[in-house]
N, C-alpha and C positions, 0 to 999 in steps of 0.2 A: 470509407476511410478515407478521407481526401489527407494528403500530406499537406503541411502548413510550416511558414519560418516565420519563427517570432523574434524582433529585433532583441535580440539579450545587451545585458552588462558586456561580454567577451565578446560581439559579432554573433551572425547566425545561429539561431537554436532550430535544429532541426523533428520537426514535431508531428504527431499523428494525431488527430481530431474527428471525433462522431459528435453530431448536431444532432440532438432530441428535438423536434419539432413540437411545437406546442408551447402554451403558455406556464410561468414556472416554474419549468421541468429543473433537477437539482445535477449539481455541475461535481465531478468528479476529480482530484490532477494523480497521476500516478507517476513514481518515483522508480529508477532501476538501479541494479546494483553496481556494486565498486566500479568504476571504468576501468582502474587497472588493473582488474580481473577478469577482462570480457565484460563485463555489464553493458545491457543496451536495453533502451525499450523494446527488444525484440526479444529479450530473456522472458522464459515460457511461461514463469508465473506471471509476469509481468502482462502478457501477450493475454493471459486467462482469466488477470483482474481485469484489463480493459473489456473483454467481451462480457464478463460476468455485471461488470457496470451497465455497460450498453444494453444488457439486456433487461435489466433494471428500471431501461427509463433515462438514465441519467443522459447529460453531453459530457461527454469524457477526452480526458488530453494525454496523453503521454510522449514523452520529449527526450530526447537525449542531453547527456549532461555537456557543457564547454570537452572540445577537444574527442567527443568519440561521434561515430557515424560522420555526418555530413555540418554537424555542429561546430563551430568557432571556438579558437581559443584554447588554455591548457589547465589540466588539472588543476584545483586547487584544493584539495583535501579538505572541502567543506566549506569555507567561509564564500568561494564562489558557486559553487555547487547551488549552495544555499539560495543565492541571489538570482541564479538561473532557474531554480524553482519559484522563488517570488514572484519573477518576471514573467512565469507559464500559467503562474495562477491570477495576475494579472490581464494578463489575454484573456484567458478563459472568462474571466467574471466580467470584462468589457463586452462579450460575446454574449454573456448569458446576466444579463442589469437586472434581470426579475426572478433569478433562479431560488428556487424554495430553501435552498439548503446545500452545503457545501463540503463534500467529503475527500480525505485524501489519503493517498494508499501508498506505503511504501517497502521496498523489498531488501533487506540486509542494511547496506550504506544506505539505500534510499531511506530505508526508514527510519533512521537517524536522523535524516537532512528533512524528512518527513514530518516525525514530532517537534524538529526546532522549530519550522514552519508552521506550526502546529497553535505553538508557542506567542509566534509572534502576529498572529491573525484571526481574530476574533471571531471571524464570520464563520472557519470554519468547523461544523459541528460533529464530525464523528471521523473517524480511521481506523487503516486496516494496516498495522506492523507484522510483518513478516520478516519470522527469523531476523528481528531487533538484535544488534552485536553488541547486546549489554558486558560481553565479555573484553570488547575489541574499542567500546566509544564510550566516554563519557552520559549519563542518561539523566545524571541530579539537578539538570535543568526541570526537567518533569515537577514542578514544586510547587501547586500542586499539576497533578493534570487536569488539563479546564476542561475536555471532552470525552464521550464517552464511545467506545470503540472496540478492537480484535487485537490481541495478540494471536500470532501463530506460530508454532515452532514444531519441529520435525523432531521424533525421538532420538532419530538414527542421524542428525546434523552433524556433520565433523567439521565444522567451521563454526556453530554458534550451539555450545552447550544445552540441552535444556535446562539443567541449571542455574544458566546464566540469566534466562529467560526467567522461567522461575523466579529466580533473587529480584529480578527486575518489579514483575507483576507483585509480590510479595511487599515494595518496600511502596509502590503506590499504594496498597491495599491499607497501609497506616496512617494515610494522610487523611485526614478529617473529612468525610463525607463519603467517603471511597468504598465502595464495593468491586467482589468480583465473583466469577463464577468462573469451572475449570471445565477443560476441550479434552473430549473422548473420542477419538477415532477408531475405528473398528474397523478390522480385515478386509482390504479389497479383494476384488477379484486375481486373481495371480498372474496378471497382463499389464506389459507397460501402457499398452493403448485403453485399456479398460480404467487405468488411471484417469489418463488423461479424456475419458469422456462420460463420467460419473458412474461407473457402476461401485456406489461404493455406498455404506452407509457411515453416518454421523450422527453424535448427540449435541449436549452445549459444548457454543464455543465459549473461548476464555473472553469474559467481556469485562471490562475495566470503564466504569461509569465516575463519571466526571463530576463533580457536587455544584459549582457555581455557576455555570453555562447549564447541565441540565437543569438544573431545578428553575430557571427562567424558564426553558422551555414545553417545560409540563403542559402547559396550556394550549399549547400549540398545536395543531392537527398537519402535519406534513401531507403533501400527494403524493408520495412514494412510501410504502412500509419501511422498517429501519432495514439495513441492509446486514445487521446483522442475522437476518430473519431468513435471509433467502439462500437459497442453494449455491454458494461458492466453490460450488462442488468441485472441478480440477482443481481447482485451488489445495484447497485445505486436504484432501486426499493424496495429492502429489507429494506435502509435506509430510502425513503420517507415514506413507510409504516413499522414502528417503530413498531406499535401495533401488528401486526402481528406474528412479527417476535422473539420479545424479552421480555422473561417468567423473567425476573430476573434485580432490578432495578440497579444493581452493574457494572461489568465491559461487555462488548459487547461481553463474549464468552462464557457464560455461558450455552448456548444450546444446543451446537456443532455442531455435520453434520445437513443440513440443509432436510428438510423431499425428500425420494429420492434417495439421493446421495449415 
């Protein structure tokens, strides 16, 4: 997991990058929670997303937004962070020019930025949006949502209520050509460490399927199975069993790395 420094619009961007050897390997970019509430690229969910993609054979990049860690600049409440994400994606694609597909994932504030970048970059074919803060930020720019992906939220989330995410999903479902299925996480072993090591069961993920891009890709065979089918283990159960994993009532990032990481 080499450290990399990317030249960004506000100066240096601190990042961690895993490069997957081989031809046409897919790529993924991961965005962390709100910088002013302790969000960093070492957030527990970002950390596990990073390794979930890595285990699936992705070249994957996570980074600190401006003003976080050793990244230069100051918090910009959205526009600057979107510029940082676009620069990080440019860097990732420059090092993986033959990538078969591109995914983006974001947690909370990072999910809001990720979905904005998704709308601007047609090469992004899939997304994972964890606790998208639909109660705090405007998501009406998803008109329509152009790609397929996952939206995940915890029933006991004290920042982003389930109703807010369900409302966002329902609005996307009303768009032409869109469909969705529902997430149902079952009871895990009652241990915080078990939640992180994957001792749990789950069924169908929330899947938001876009129309325009998805139809163009139906005949395209990717070298990697669709990510919603993988065991995004530590991620989904951590949110389903939020009371075991969250200690603070604010942003989802204040615990740091998960047990045993």
